[in-house]
C-alpha positions as a Markdown table, in Angstrom:
| # | Residue | x | y | z |
|---|---|---|---|---|
| 1 | Met | 29.6 | 26.2 | 12.1 |
| 2 | Ile | 31.5 | 24.6 | 9.2 |
| 3 | Ser | 31.6 | 26.8 | 6.1 |
| 4 | Ile | 31.0 | 24.9 | 2.9 |
| 5 | Ala | 32.2 | 26.3 | -0.5 |
| 6 | Trp | 29.6 | 24.9 | -2.9 |
| 7 | Pro | 30.7 | 24.2 | -6.5 |
| 8 | Ser | 29.4 | 26.3 | -9.3 |
| 9 | Ser | 25.8 | 25.7 | -10.4 |
| 10 | Arg | 26.8 | 26.0 | -14.1 |
| 11 | Leu | 26.6 | 22.6 | -15.9 |
| 12 | Asn | 29.9 | 21.5 | -17.5 |
| 13 | Phe | 28.9 | 20.0 | -20.9 |
| 14 | Gln | 31.7 | 18.5 | -22.9 |
| 15 | Thr | 30.4 | 19.4 | -26.4 |
| 16 | Pro | 27.6 | 21.7 | -27.8 |
| 17 | Lys | 25.8 | 18.7 | -29.2 |
| 18 | Gln | 25.8 | 17.0 | -25.7 |
| 19 | Ser | 24.5 | 20.2 | -24.2 |
| 20 | Leu | 21.7 | 20.6 | -26.7 |
| 21 | Met | 20.6 | 17.0 | -26.4 |
| 22 | Arg | 20.5 | 17.2 | -22.6 |
| 23 | Trp | 18.3 | 20.3 | -22.6 |
| 24 | Ile | 15.8 | 19.2 | -25.3 |
| 25 | Thr | 15.3 | 15.7 | -24.0 |
| 26 | Pro | 12.5 | 15.4 | -21.4 |
| 27 | Pro | 13.0 | 13.4 | -18.2 |
| 28 | Ser | 13.6 | 9.9 | -19.4 |
| 29 | Ile | 14.2 | 6.4 | -18.0 |
| 30 | Lys | 17.9 | 7.2 | -18.0 |
| 31 | Thr | 17.3 | 10.3 | -16.0 |
| 32 | Gln | 15.0 | 8.4 | -13.6 |
| 33 | Val | 17.7 | 5.7 | -13.1 |
| 34 | Gln | 20.3 | 8.4 | -12.3 |
| 35 | Ile | 18.0 | 10.0 | -9.7 |
| 36 | Cys | 16.9 | 6.7 | -8.2 |
| 37 | Asn | 20.4 | 5.4 | -7.9 |
| 38 | Thr | 21.4 | 8.6 | -6.0 |
| 39 | Phe | 18.9 | 7.6 | -3.3 |
| 40 | Ala | 19.4 | 3.8 | -3.4 |
| 41 | Met | 23.2 | 3.2 | -3.5 |
| 42 | Pro | 24.8 | 0.9 | -4.5 |
| 43 | Lys | 23.6 | 1.1 | -8.0 |
| 44 | Ala | 20.7 | -1.1 | -9.1 |
| 45 | Asn | 19.8 | -2.1 | -12.7 |
| 46 | Thr | 17.2 | -0.2 | -14.7 |
| 47 | Pro | 14.2 | -2.6 | -14.1 |
| 48 | Gln | 14.8 | -2.5 | -10.3 |
| 49 | Val | 14.9 | 1.3 | -10.0 |
| 50 | Val | 11.9 | 1.7 | -12.2 |
| 51 | Arg | 9.9 | -0.7 | -10.0 |
| 52 | Asp | 11.3 | 1.0 | -6.9 |
| 53 | Trp | 10.2 | 4.4 | -8.3 |
| 54 | Phe | 6.8 | 3.1 | -9.2 |
| 55 | Thr | 6.1 | 1.7 | -5.7 |
| 56 | Lys | 7.4 | 4.8 | -3.9 |
| 57 | Tyr | 5.6 | 7.5 | -5.9 |
| 58 | Val | 2.9 | 6.2 | -8.4 |
| 59 | Ala | 1.5 | 3.2 | -6.4 |
| 60 | Ala | 2.5 | 4.4 | -2.9 |
| 61 | Pro | 0.3 | 3.0 | -0.2 |
| 62 | Arg | -2.5 | 5.1 | 1.3 |
| 63 | Tyr | -3.3 | 5.4 | 4.9 |
| 64 | Lys | -6.6 | 4.2 | 6.2 |
| 65 | Lys | -8.7 | 6.0 | 8.9 |
| 66 | Val | -6.4 | 8.9 | 9.3 |
| 67 | Glu | -6.9 | 12.6 | 10.0 |
| 68 | Thr | -5.5 | 14.9 | 7.3 |
| 69 | Leu | -3.9 | 18.1 | 8.6 |
| 70 | Arg | -3.1 | 21.3 | 6.7 |
| 71 | Phe | -1.2 | 24.1 | 8.4 |
| 72 | Asn | 1.4 | 26.8 | 7.9 |
| 73 | Ser | 5.0 | 27.1 | 9.0 |
| 74 | Ala | 6.2 | 30.2 | 10.6 |
| 75 | Asp | 7.6 | 31.5 | 7.3 |
| 76 | Gly | 4.3 | 30.9 | 5.5 |
| 77 | Val | 4.8 | 27.5 | 3.8 |
| 78 | Arg | 1.6 | 25.4 | 3.5 |
| 79 | Leu | 2.3 | 22.0 | 5.0 |
| 80 | His | 0.6 | 18.6 | 4.8 |
| 81 | Ala | 0.5 | 15.8 | 7.4 |
| 82 | Val | -1.6 | 12.9 | 8.5 |
| 83 | Arg | -2.3 | 11.8 | 12.0 |
| 84 | Val | -2.5 | 8.0 | 12.6 |
| 85 | Ala | -4.4 | 7.3 | 15.8 |
| 86 | Gly | -2.8 | 5.1 | 18.4 |
| 87 | Pro | -4.5 | 3.3 | 21.3 |
| 88 | Val | -7.1 | 5.4 | 23.2 |
| 89 | Asn | -5.6 | 7.5 | 26.0 |
| 90 | Cys | -2.0 | 6.3 | 25.2 |
| 91 | Gly | -0.8 | 9.9 | 25.9 |
| 92 | Val | 2.2 | 9.9 | 23.4 |
| 93 | Thr | 2.5 | 11.3 | 19.9 |
| 94 | Val | 5.5 | 10.5 | 17.6 |
| 95 | Val | 6.2 | 13.1 | 14.9 |
| 96 | Leu | 7.7 | 11.1 | 12.1 |
| 97 | Val | 9.8 | 13.1 | 9.5 |
| 98 | His | 11.1 | 11.8 | 6.2 |
| 99 | Gly | 14.4 | 12.6 | 4.5 |
| 100 | Phe | 15.1 | 14.3 | 1.2 |
| 101 | Gly | 13.2 | 12.8 | -1.8 |
| 102 | His | 10.6 | 10.9 | 0.3 |
| 103 | Trp | 7.1 | 11.7 | 1.5 |
| 104 | His | 4.5 | 10.5 | 4.0 |
| 105 | Arg | 3.3 | 7.7 | 1.7 |
| 106 | His | 6.8 | 6.2 | 1.1 |
| 107 | Pro | 6.2 | 2.5 | 1.6 |
| 108 | Lys | 8.7 | 2.2 | 4.4 |
| 109 | Ile | 7.4 | 5.3 | 6.2 |
| 110 | His | 3.8 | 4.2 | 5.7 |
| 111 | Glu | 4.6 | 0.7 | 7.2 |
| 112 | Phe | 6.7 | 2.1 | 10.1 |
| 113 | Ala | 4.0 | 4.7 | 11.0 |
| 114 | Asn | 1.3 | 2.1 | 11.1 |
| 115 | Gln | 3.5 | -0.2 | 13.3 |
| 116 | Leu | 4.2 | 2.7 | 15.7 |
| 117 | Ala | 0.5 | 3.5 | 15.8 |
| 118 | Glu | -0.1 | 0.2 | 17.6 |
| 119 | Thr | 1.5 | 1.8 | 20.6 |
| 120 | Ala | 1.3 | 5.6 | 20.2 |
| 121 | Asn | -0.3 | 8.3 | 18.0 |
| 122 | Val | 1.8 | 9.1 | 15.0 |
| 123 | Leu | 1.9 | 12.4 | 13.0 |
| 124 | Val | 3.6 | 11.9 | 9.6 |
| 125 | Leu | 4.8 | 15.1 | 8.0 |
| 126 | Asp | 5.5 | 16.1 | 4.4 |
| 127 | Leu | 8.5 | 18.5 | 4.5 |
| 128 | Arg | 8.4 | 21.6 | 2.4 |
| 129 | Gly | 8.9 | 20.9 | -1.3 |
| 130 | His | 7.9 | 17.3 | -0.8 |
| 131 | Gly | 4.8 | 15.3 | -1.4 |
| 132 | Leu | 1.6 | 17.3 | -0.7 |
| 133 | Ser | 3.3 | 20.2 | 1.1 |
| 134 | Gly | 3.9 | 23.5 | -0.6 |
| 135 | Gly | 7.1 | 25.5 | -1.0 |
| 136 | Thr | 10.5 | 24.3 | -2.0 |
| 137 | Ser | 13.1 | 22.2 | -0.3 |
| 138 | Thr | 16.0 | 24.1 | 1.3 |
| 139 | Leu | 18.1 | 20.9 | 1.8 |
| 140 | Gly | 18.0 | 21.2 | 5.6 |
| 141 | Ala | 18.3 | 24.9 | 6.2 |
| 142 | Leu | 14.7 | 25.7 | 7.1 |
| 143 | Glu | 13.0 | 22.3 | 7.5 |
| 144 | Trp | 13.2 | 22.6 | 11.3 |
| 145 | Leu | 10.4 | 25.2 | 10.9 |
| 146 | Asp | 8.2 | 22.5 | 9.4 |
| 147 | Val | 8.9 | 20.3 | 12.5 |
| 148 | Lys | 8.0 | 23.2 | 14.7 |
| 149 | Ala | 4.7 | 23.7 | 12.8 |
| 150 | Ala | 4.0 | 19.9 | 13.1 |
| 151 | Val | 4.7 | 20.0 | 16.8 |
| 152 | Glu | 2.1 | 22.7 | 17.2 |
| 153 | Gln | -0.5 | 20.2 | 16.0 |
| 154 | Val | 0.2 | 17.8 | 18.9 |
| 155 | Pro | -2.2 | 18.2 | 21.9 |
| 156 | Ala | -0.5 | 19.8 | 24.9 |
| 157 | Asp | -1.4 | 16.8 | 27.1 |
| 158 | Gln | 0.5 | 14.4 | 24.8 |
| 159 | Lys | 4.1 | 13.4 | 25.4 |
| 160 | Leu | 6.2 | 14.3 | 22.4 |
| 161 | Val | 8.7 | 12.1 | 20.6 |
| 162 | Leu | 10.5 | 13.4 | 17.5 |
| 163 | Met | 11.8 | 10.9 | 15.0 |
| 164 | Gly | 13.5 | 11.8 | 11.7 |
| 165 | Ala | 15.5 | 10.1 | 9.0 |
| 166 | Ser | 18.4 | 11.7 | 7.1 |
| 167 | Met | 17.5 | 15.3 | 6.4 |
| 168 | Gly | 14.5 | 14.7 | 8.7 |
| 169 | Ala | 16.8 | 13.7 | 11.5 |
| 170 | Ala | 18.7 | 17.0 | 11.1 |
| 171 | Ala | 15.3 | 18.9 | 11.2 |
| 172 | Val | 14.1 | 17.2 | 14.4 |
| 173 | Val | 17.5 | 17.7 | 16.1 |
| 174 | Leu | 17.7 | 21.4 | 15.1 |
| 175 | Tyr | 14.1 | 22.1 | 16.3 |
| 176 | Ala | 14.6 | 20.2 | 19.5 |
| 177 | Gly | 17.9 | 21.9 | 20.3 |
| 178 | Met | 16.5 | 25.4 | 19.7 |
| 179 | Ala | 13.3 | 24.7 | 21.7 |
| 180 | Ala | 15.4 | 23.3 | 24.6 |
| 181 | Arg | 17.5 | 26.4 | 24.8 |
| 182 | Gly | 14.4 | 28.7 | 24.8 |
| 183 | Asp | 14.3 | 29.9 | 21.2 |
| 184 | Gly | 10.6 | 29.1 | 20.9 |
| 185 | Gly | 8.5 | 26.0 | 20.5 |
| 186 | Arg | 7.6 | 23.1 | 22.8 |
| 187 | Lys | 10.4 | 20.9 | 24.2 |
| 188 | Ala | 10.5 | 17.3 | 23.1 |
| 189 | Asp | 10.3 | 14.4 | 25.6 |
| 190 | Ala | 12.6 | 12.2 | 23.4 |
| 191 | Val | 14.4 | 12.5 | 20.0 |
| 192 | Val | 15.4 | 9.7 | 17.6 |
| 193 | Ala | 17.7 | 10.7 | 14.7 |
| 194 | Val | 18.1 | 8.0 | 12.1 |
| 195 | Ser | 21.1 | 8.4 | 9.6 |
| 196 | Gly | 21.3 | 12.1 | 10.3 |
| 197 | Pro | 24.2 | 14.4 | 9.6 |
| 198 | Gly | 26.5 | 16.0 | 12.2 |
| 199 | Trp | 27.4 | 18.7 | 9.8 |
| 200 | Trp | 26.6 | 19.7 | 6.2 |
| 201 | Gly | 28.7 | 18.8 | 3.2 |
| 202 | Gly | 29.3 | 15.1 | 3.4 |
| 203 | Arg | 32.5 | 13.1 | 3.6 |
| 204 | Asp | 32.9 | 11.9 | 0.0 |
| 205 | Ala | 31.9 | 14.2 | -2.8 |
| 206 | Pro | 31.4 | 11.5 | -5.5 |
| 207 | Lys | 28.9 | 9.7 | -3.3 |
| 208 | Gly | 25.9 | 10.4 | -1.2 |
| 209 | Val | 25.6 | 14.1 | -0.4 |
| 210 | Gly | 27.8 | 15.1 | -3.4 |
| 211 | Arg | 25.5 | 13.3 | -5.8 |
| 212 | Val | 22.4 | 14.9 | -4.3 |
| 213 | Leu | 24.0 | 18.3 | -4.6 |
| 214 | Glu | 24.9 | 17.5 | -8.2 |
| 215 | Leu | 21.2 | 16.8 | -8.9 |
| 216 | Ala | 20.1 | 20.0 | -7.1 |
| 217 | Arg | 22.5 | 22.2 | -9.2 |
| 218 | Ser | 21.1 | 20.9 | -12.5 |
| 219 | Pro | 17.9 | 22.6 | -13.8 |
| 220 | Leu | 17.1 | 19.4 | -15.8 |
| 221 | Met | 17.4 | 17.1 | -12.8 |
| 222 | Arg | 15.3 | 19.5 | -10.7 |
| 223 | Arg | 12.6 | 19.4 | -13.3 |
| 224 | Ala | 12.8 | 15.6 | -13.4 |
| 225 | Met | 12.6 | 15.4 | -9.6 |
| 226 | Arg | 9.5 | 17.6 | -9.6 |
| 227 | His | 7.7 | 15.3 | -12.0 |
| 228 | Leu | 9.1 | 11.9 | -10.9 |
| 229 | Met | 9.4 | 12.3 | -7.2 |
| 230 | Arg | 7.1 | 15.2 | -6.1 |
| 231 | Val | 10.2 | 17.1 | -5.0 |
| 232 | Arg | 10.5 | 20.8 | -5.6 |
| 233 | Ile | 13.8 | 22.5 | -5.2 |
| 234 | Asp | 15.2 | 25.8 | -6.5 |
| 235 | Gly | 18.8 | 24.9 | -6.2 |
| 236 | Val | 21.6 | 24.8 | -3.6 |
| 237 | Arg | 21.3 | 27.2 | -0.7 |
| 238 | Asn | 24.8 | 28.5 | 0.1 |
| 239 | Ser | 24.0 | 29.9 | 3.6 |
| 240 | Gly | 21.7 | 29.6 | 6.6 |
| 241 | Arg | 22.4 | 26.1 | 7.7 |
| 242 | Ile | 23.1 | 25.1 | 11.3 |
| 243 | Asp | 25.3 | 22.1 | 11.9 |
| 244 | Pro | 23.3 | 19.7 | 14.1 |
| 245 | Val | 26.4 | 18.8 | 16.1 |
| 246 | Thr | 26.6 | 22.3 | 17.4 |
| 247 | Ile | 23.1 | 22.3 | 18.9 |
| 248 | Val | 22.3 | 18.6 | 19.8 |
| 249 | Gly | 23.9 | 19.1 | 23.2 |
| 250 | Glu | 21.1 | 21.6 | 24.1 |
| 251 | Ile | 18.6 | 18.8 | 24.1 |
| 252 | Ala | 20.0 | 17.1 | 27.2 |
| 253 | Pro | 18.9 | 15.7 | 29.6 |
| 254 | Thr | 16.0 | 14.8 | 27.3 |
| 255 | Pro | 16.9 | 11.3 | 25.8 |
| 256 | Val | 18.5 | 11.4 | 22.3 |
| 257 | Val | 19.0 | 8.2 | 20.3 |
| 258 | Ile | 21.3 | 8.3 | 17.3 |
| 259 | Val | 20.7 | 5.4 | 14.9 |
| 260 | His | 23.3 | 4.8 | 12.2 |
| 261 | Asp | 24.9 | 2.3 | 9.9 |
| 262 | Arg | 28.7 | 2.2 | 9.9 |
| 263 | Ala | 28.6 | 1.8 | 6.1 |
| 264 | Asp | 26.3 | 4.8 | 5.6 |
| 265 | Trp | 27.1 | 6.3 | 2.2 |
| 266 | Tyr | 25.8 | 9.8 | 3.0 |
| 267 | Phe | 27.1 | 10.6 | 6.5 |
| 268 | Gly | 30.0 | 8.7 | 7.9 |
| 269 | Val | 30.9 | 7.1 | 11.2 |
| 270 | Asp | 32.7 | 10.2 | 12.3 |
| 271 | Gln | 29.5 | 12.2 | 12.1 |
| 272 | Ala | 27.4 | 9.7 | 14.1 |
| 273 | Glu | 30.1 | 9.5 | 16.8 |
| 274 | Ala | 30.4 | 13.3 | 17.0 |
| 275 | Met | 26.7 | 13.6 | 17.4 |
| 276 | His | 26.7 | 11.0 | 20.2 |
| 277 | Ser | 29.5 | 12.7 | 22.0 |
| 278 | Ala | 28.0 | 16.2 | 21.7 |
| 279 | Ala | 24.5 | 15.0 | 22.8 |
| 280 | Gly | 25.7 | 14.4 | 26.4 |
| 281 | Pro | 25.4 | 11.5 | 28.8 |
| 282 | Thr | 21.7 | 10.7 | 28.3 |
| 283 | Ala | 22.3 | 10.0 | 24.6 |
| 284 | Gln | 22.6 | 6.6 | 23.0 |
| 285 | Leu | 24.2 | 5.4 | 19.8 |
| 286 | Trp | 22.6 | 2.4 | 18.2 |
| 287 | Trp | 24.6 | 0.9 | 15.4 |
| 288 | Arg | 22.4 | -0.9 | 12.8 |
| 289 | Thr | 23.1 | -2.5 | 9.4 |
| 290 | Gly | 21.1 | -2.2 | 6.2 |
| 291 | Gly | 21.9 | 1.2 | 4.6 |
| 292 | His | 20.7 | 4.7 | 5.0 |
| 293 | Ala | 17.5 | 6.3 | 6.6 |
| 294 | Thr | 14.4 | 4.2 | 5.8 |
| 295 | Asp | 16.6 | 1.3 | 4.8 |
| 296 | Leu | 17.0 | 0.8 | 8.6 |
| 297 | Phe | 13.2 | 0.9 | 9.3 |
| 298 | Asn | 12.2 | -2.7 | 10.3 |
| 299 | Asp | 10.4 | -4.6 | 13.0 |
| 300 | Glu | 13.5 | -4.9 | 15.2 |
| 301 | Leu | 14.1 | -1.1 | 15.2 |
| 302 | Arg | 10.5 | -0.4 | 15.8 |
| 303 | Ala | 10.4 | -2.8 | 18.8 |
| 304 | Arg | 13.4 | -1.2 | 20.4 |
| 305 | Ile | 12.1 | 2.3 | 19.9 |
| 306 | Val | 8.8 | 1.3 | 21.5 |
| 307 | Ala | 10.5 | -0.5 | 24.4 |
| 308 | Glu | 13.2 | 2.1 | 25.2 |
| 309 | Val | 11.8 | 5.4 | 24.0 |
| 310 | Val | 8.0 | 5.3 | 23.8 |
| 311 | Ala | 7.1 | 2.9 | 26.6 |
| 312 | Pro | 8.6 | 5.0 | 29.4 |
| 313 | Leu | 6.4 | 7.9 | 28.3 |
| 314 | Leu | 3.1 | 6.1 | 28.1 |
| 315 | Val | 0.3 | 7.0 | 30.5 |
| 316 | Gly | 0.8 | 5.1 | 33.7 |
| 317 | Asp | 4.4 | 4.2 | 32.7 |
| 318 | Asp | 3.4 | 0.6 | 32.5 |
| 319 | Glu | 6.0 | -1.0 | 30.2 |
| 320 | Ser | 4.8 | -4.4 | 30.9 |
| 321 | Ala | 1.6 | -3.6 | 29.0 |
| 322 | Val | 3.4 | -2.7 | 25.8 |
| 323 | Asp | 3.7 | -5.4 | 23.1 |
| 324 | Val | 7.2 | -5.0 | 21.5 |
| 325 | Ala | 7.2 | -8.4 | 19.7 |
C-alpha cells in the first residue's frame, strides 16, 4: 500500500484581515464557483457553474415508479438507495455507485440508470455522507462497506453487476476484491470501474485530487459543501485506505472493465493501465473521451456495457434479444 503524507489541515491565510473575512463570510457565489470548478475542470465561468449546481442539486431530476430502500452498513451508517425495475424476469441487477460530490439524483446518473433499466434492474446508491444517506464521507476508505450493504439488497437469484464512477469505482473494486478472496459478502458477476483510482493521492497536487483534498481540509469549504452539495465530510482521513490496484487481481476470473479517459484530470493514464494489468487476463481497458466519471456516461457507453457486460448474464443468455441501439 502506498503511504501518503497528507498536508497540514491548518489554513494558511496571508493576513489577519483575509483570515477574518474568510471565516465571517457565509458560503457565497465565489465559494460555490470554487467548489463546482473542482468537480468540473477545466474552469467554467460563474453563470455556467451556477446553472450546473442548480441542475445537479436543487432541480435534480426525480425517479418515477421506483422502490426506495433504507438500510444500514456493517459499521452502522444509515444508507439510502432506489431500485429501478428492469424488464420482468431479466435476472440481472446493476448496482450503480456515484463518485465524490454526487448523489443518486445527479442528472447524468439519473439518465444512465433509467437507460440501463431498459435491460436490467438497477439499484442506485447514495454513498455515506452524500445525498439522503447518513454519516460522513471517508474519501474512499470505508465506502466499500456501503457497496456491501447495497449488494445485500439484491435478490440472491439475480446476477450481480457492480458499476462505479471515480470514488464509487474504487468502492466497487475494493468490495468485489475482498468478496472474491473470501473476506465476506457476495461475489460479483461483473465489475465496471469508470475513472477510478489505482492508488490514493493523485498524480498532480494542483489539480483533481489535490483540489478535492484542499476543500476537505478547509472547515469553511466543508460547511459550504454540506449546504450546497449535500456532502458531509469531517476532514481528511490519514489512514485506513486500501489501494485498489493491490486487490483488483482478486476479482479474476470475473470480468472487470476499466473505463478511462487519457486526459483524466484526477487519475492519470498510469493508474488505469496499472489497474488493467493487475486485474488479470479477463480484464478490459476501454479508452473513452469526454472527461472524468459521469462525463463519460452516454448512450455509446451504455450500449457497450449492455452488449458486453450485461447481455451475457441475462436469463437465457440470449444476446440477440437485447436492444443496444
